[in-house]
C-alpha positions as CSV (number, residue, x, y, z in Angstrom):
1,M,0.0,0.0,0.0
2,K,2.8,2.3,0.8
3,S,4.4,1.8,-2.6
4,I,1.2,2.6,-4.4
5,I,0.9,5.9,-2.5
6,S,4.5,6.8,-3.3
7,M,4.0,5.9,-7.0
8,V,0.9,8.1,-7.2
9,S,2.7,11.0,-5.5
10,I,5.7,10.6,-7.9
11,S,3.3,10.6,-10.9
12,L,1.5,13.7,-9.6
13,E,4.9,15.5,-9.1
14,G,5.8,14.7,-12.7
15,F,2.6,16.3,-13.9
16,L,2.7,19.3,-11.5
17,P,4.6,21.6,-13.9
18,Y,2.2,20.9,-16.7
19,I,-0.8,21.5,-14.4
20,L,0.7,24.8,-13.2
21,L,1.4,25.8,-16.8
22,L,-2.2,25.0,-17.8
23,V,-3.5,27.1,-14.8
24,V,-1.3,30.0,-15.8
25,I,-2.4,29.9,-19.4
26,I,-6.1,29.7,-18.4
27,V,-5.7,32.7,-16.0
28,A,-3.9,34.7,-18.7
29,V,-6.6,33.9,-21.3
30,V,-9.3,34.9,-18.8
31,I,-7.5,38.2,-18.0
32,V,-7.0,39.1,-21.6
33,A,-10.7,38.2,-22.4
34,V,-11.9,40.4,-19.5
35,I,-9.7,43.3,-20.7
36,L,-10.9,43.0,-24.3
37,V,-14.6,42.9,-23.2
38,V,-14.1,46.0,-21.0
39,V,-12.3,47.8,-23.9
40,V,-15.0,46.8,-26.4
41,I,-17.9,47.8,-24.0
42,D,-16.1,51.2,-23.3
43,A,-15.7,51.8,-27.0
44,I,-19.4,51.0,-27.7
45,V,-20.5,53.3,-24.9
46,R,-18.3,56.1,-26.2
47,V,-19.7,55.7,-29.7
48,V,-23.3,55.7,-28.4
49,I,-22.6,58.8,-26.4
50,V,-21.2,60.7,-29.4
51,V,-24.0,59.6,-31.6
52,L,-26.6,60.6,-29.1
53,S,-24.9,64.0,-28.6
54,I,-24.9,64.6,-32.3
55,G,-28.5,63.6,-32.5
56,V,-29.5,65.9,-29.7
57,V,-27.6,68.8,-31.3
58,V,-29.3,68.1,-34.7
59,V,-32.8,67.9,-33.1
60,V,-32.3,71.1,-31.2
61,M,-31.1,72.9,-34.4
62,I,-34.1,71.6,-36.3
63,I,-36.4,72.8,-33.5
64,G,-34.7,76.1,-33.5
65,I,-35.0,76.5,-37.3
66,V,-38.7,75.5,-37.2
67,V,-39.4,78.0,-34.4
68,I,-37.5,80.8,-36.2
69,V,-39.2,80.1,-39.6
70,D,-42.6,79.6,-37.9
71,G,-42.2,82.8,-36.0
72,G,-41.1,84.6,-39.1
73,V,-44.0,83.3,-41.1
74,S,-46.5,84.2,-38.4
75,H,-44.9,87.6,-38.1
76,I,-45.3,88.2,-41.8
77,I,-48.9,87.0,-41.8
78,K,-49.7,89.4,-38.9
79,L,-48.3,92.3,-40.9
């Protein structure tokens, strides 16, 4: 029984560097994936903010033009 335990421990010691290497690779892949996801989400949020800002500016400009034109037309009609 003692020899079986020593054989198992020897075989585990032989595989230990490979197991540690596998763990390091998995951790590195997870870290890179998380960083990429954060960067992509950040980029998407920035694009959405810029597009919404431009949209708001355009809408405000259109409303301003309509108010000016409408005010001008009504002013002309009143004359």
